[in-house]
Structure formats: C-alpha cells, structure tokens
C-alpha positions in Angstrom: 29.3 -16.4 24.9 25.4 -16.5 23.7 24.6 -16.8 20.7 22.7 -13.9 18.6 19.5 -14.1 17.2 19.1 -11.2 14.9 15.1 -10.7 14.0 13.4 -8.4 11.3 9.3 -8.3 11.3 7.5 -6.4 9.0 4.9 -4.5 9.7 1.7 -6.4 8.3 2.1 -9.7 7.0 -0.8 -11.7 5.2 -1.2 -15.5 5.5 -3.0 -17.8 3.8 -2.9 -20.8 6.4 -4.5 -20.8 9.5 -1.0 -21.9 11.4 1.1 -19.0 11.0 5.0 -19.8 11.7 7.4 -17.6 12.8 9.6 -18.0 9.2 5.9 -16.2 7.8 6.4 -12.8 9.5 10.1 -12.6 10.0 13.2 -12.8 8.7 16.1 -14.3 11.2 19.7 -14.6 11.0 22.4 -16.6 13.4 25.2 -18.3 13.7 23.6 -21.2 14.4 21.8 -22.7 11.7 19.5 -25.3 13.6 18.3 -22.2 15.7 16.9 -20.4 12.7 15.3 -23.9 10.7 13.7 -24.5 14.1 12.5 -21.2 15.0 11.1 -20.3 11.6 9.3 -23.6 12.2 7.7 -21.9 15.5 4.1 -21.8 15.4 3.3 -18.5 16.7 -0.3 -18.1 16.1 -3.5 -20.0 14.9 -6.5 -18.7 13.3 -9.8 -20.5 15.1 -12.3 -18.2 14.7 -13.8 -18.0 11.1 -14.7 -13.9 11.8 -11.3 -12.9 12.7 -8.8 -12.5 10.2 -6.3 -10.1 11.8 -4.2 -10.1 15.1 -1.9 -7.4 16.4 1.2 -9.1 18.3 3.7 -7.8 20.1 7.4 -8.3 19.1 7.8 -9.1 23.4 5.3 -12.0 23.2 7.5 -13.6 20.1 10.3 -12.8 21.9 9.1 -14.9 25.2 8.1 -18.0 22.8 11.2 -17.9 21.9 13.0 -18.0 25.2 10.7 -20.8 25.9 12.8 -22.8 23.7 16.0 -20.8 23.8 16.7 -19.8 27.3 20.0 -18.4 26.6 19.7 -16.6 23.3 20.2 -13.3 22.9 17.8 -11.4 20.4 18.4 -8.0 18.5 15.2 -6.9 17.0 15.6 -4.9 14.0 11.7 -4.6 13.2 8.9 -3.3 14.6 7.2 -3.4 17.8 4.4 -4.3 16.8 3.1 -6.2 14.2 -0.1 -7.2 11.9 -0.9 -10.7 10.6 -4.1 -11.1 8.3 -5.6 -14.4 7.5 -6.6 -14.0 3.8 -9.1 -16.9 3.1 -8.6 -17.5 -0.4 -11.9 -17.3 -2.8 -12.3 -18.3 -6.6 -13.6 -14.5 -7.7 -16.2 -14.6 -11.1 -13.6 -13.4 -13.6 -16.8 -11.3 -15.8 -17.3 -9.5 -12.2 -13.8 -8.4 -11.9 -13.9 -7.0 -15.5 -17.1 -5.2 -14.7 -15.8 -3.7 -11.7 -12.7 -2.6 -13.4 -14.7 -0.8 -16.2 -17.5 1.0 -14.0 -14.6 2.5 -12.0 -12.9 3.9 -15.1 -16.2 5.3 -16.1 -16.6 6.9 -12.8 -12.3 8.0 -13.1 -13.1 9.3 -16.1 -16.1 11.4 -15.7 -14.8 12.9 -12.2 -11.4 13.8 -14.2 -13.2 15.7 -16.8 -15.4 17.1 -14.6 -12.6 18.7 -12.5 -10.9 20.0 -15.4 -13.8 21.7 -16.8 -14.8 23.1 -13.5 -10.7 24.4 -13.3 -11.1 26.0 -16.9 -14.6 27.5 -15.7 -13.2 29.0 -12.5 -9.9 30.5 -14.2 -11.7 31.8 -17.3 -9.3 29.6 -19.9 -11.5 30.2 -22.5 -11.3 34.0 -22.6 -8.1 34.0 -21.7 -7.0 31.7 -25.4 -9.7 34.0 -27.2 -7.9 37.4 -26.0 -4.3 36.0 -26.5 -5.6 34.3 -30.1 -6.9 38.1 -30.9 -3.4 39.4 -29.9 -1.8 37.2 -31.7 -3.3 37.2 -35.1 -5.6 39.7 -35.0 -8.3 37.6 -36.0 -11.4 37.0 -33.3 -11.2 33.0 -32.0 -13.7 31.1 -32.7 -13.1 28.4 -29.7 -11.7 26.1 -31.4 -8.1 27.0 -32.4 -4.5 25.2 -32.3 -4.2 26.9 -28.7 -7.2 24.9 -27.4 -5.8 21.8 -29.2 -1.8 22.0 -27.8 -4.0 22.6 -24.1 -5.7 19.5 -24.5 -2.9 17.6 -25.8 -0.7 19.4 -23.1 -3.1 18.0 -20.4 -2.9 14.3 -21.3 1.1 14.1 -21.9 1.3 16.2 -18.5 -0.6 13.9 -16.5 0.6 10.8 -18.5 4.6 12.2 -17.7 3.0 13.1 -13.8 2.0 9.5 -13.0 5.2 7.7 -14.8 2.5 5.4 -16.5 1.1 5.2 -19.9 -1.1 1.4 -20.0 1.7 -1.3 -18.4 4.6 1.0 -19.6 6.6 3.1 -16.7 9.3 5.8 -17.8 11.4 5.8 -14.5 12.1 3.4 -11.8 10.6 6.3 -9.3 7.7 5.3 -7.2 4.3 7.5 -9.0 2.5 9.8 -7.1 -0.1 7.0 -6.2 2.3 4.6 -5.2 3.6 7.0 -2.9 0.4 7.8 -1.5 -0.5 4.5 -1.3 2.3 3.6 1.0 1.2 6.9 3.3 -2.0 5.6 3.6 -1.5 1.8 4.5 1.2 2.9 6.9 -1.4 5.1 8.7 -4.2 2.2 8.4 -1.6 0.0 9.9 -1.0 2.4 12.8 -4.3 3.0 13.6 -5.0 -0.7 13.9 -2.1 -1.5 16.3 -3.7 1.8 18.4 -7.1 0.6 18.0 -6.2 -2.9 19.2 -4.3 -1.9 22.2 -6.8 0.4 23.3 -9.0 -2.3 23.0 -6.6 -4.9 25.0 -6.7 -7.0 22.2 -3.4 -6.8 21.0 -1.4 -10.2 21.7 1.2 -10.1 24.3 3.1 -11.1 27.4 1.0 -11.6 30.7 
C-alpha cells in the first residue's frame, strides 16, 4: 500500500528570502515523517530577477517535483489549484514618514466622512425635520442647537463605533468588522485576477 501525502497550499504566500521551500507555502501531513521533513525543505522556486517579485504556480508543477523524489507517493491536494508567491524585500522605513502618512490619511478620511454626512443631511432635510419635530413637542421654535441635534450627533458617533466594532485598539466582539470582511473579499478578487492574468499571458509556472 502506497503512502499518502496530504498537502494544503495557501492561495497567497509572502516570503522574505529568494529560495522558496515547499514548507513556506504549504502544510504537509504524512505518516512517514521523513517524507514531510524532506518535502518541507524542497526548493520549489528561486527569485532570480529583482524586478520579478510575484509568481503564480500551478499545484501540478509542485506534484511533478514531489514525484521526482517519491514516484510512488500518493498526493491528496486539499488546497488551491494555483497559488501566488510574493517576494517581500524588507526595506528600512522611516518612522516619521509612516506617522505623516497615517496623519494625512486620517485627515482625508475625516474630511470625506464629514462632507458625506453633511451632504446626506442636506439632501434629506434633517434640519427641517428636527425643527418641526421640536416645535410640535415643545411649542417653541427651534434655534438649531437643541437636544435633538445634540443626541443626533452623539448617535452618529456611537453608531459608527458599534458598526465598525472598534474604539481605538479595543474590539467589542470577536466578529470580523465590515472593513475586514471587505478587505478579505478584495484580497480574494485580487488573487483571482492575478492568477487569471498570469494564465492568459502564459506566465504561470506549470507542467510542460
């Protein structure tokens, strides 16, 4: 009875060294521990050109390389059929520059959010609704700075905090936030597009 290797490769892996081993991108399981130890150390890719920092590889190519070492080994692929390997060259970043970038980003988001809220309030006539409601409840004309406007402003802030599940570094629940969900969907779309584009240009590393 032949041995079985269970292999699960992640859709996108980032490495910091030019020589990429199978263990850098895949999880392996086999009864024979010597097989997994050798395969984890098996080189599947070397980044030679500095301008090329991303490759798309077919799992069939990996299986072919494994069979060169273990021809009788049965392989069960539990992961992706194609995967992306990115070469991340560590570059020393300026801490001051990073702080400036974050500050500028925060200012832009604040201005954009404030503008969006003001445009929405103007479109639906929130001021008029509050003024009429206040006059109906109190019999007095609204000055525009009543408890209704105050509670509305506080409610917007509280609603945003609850919706995004964050206040500073504190999370209220373990559920992923809407931003995290959208970032995951965006990441999946990018990976799919990269794989499709590489296949269209015949740049995917595959079996001959």
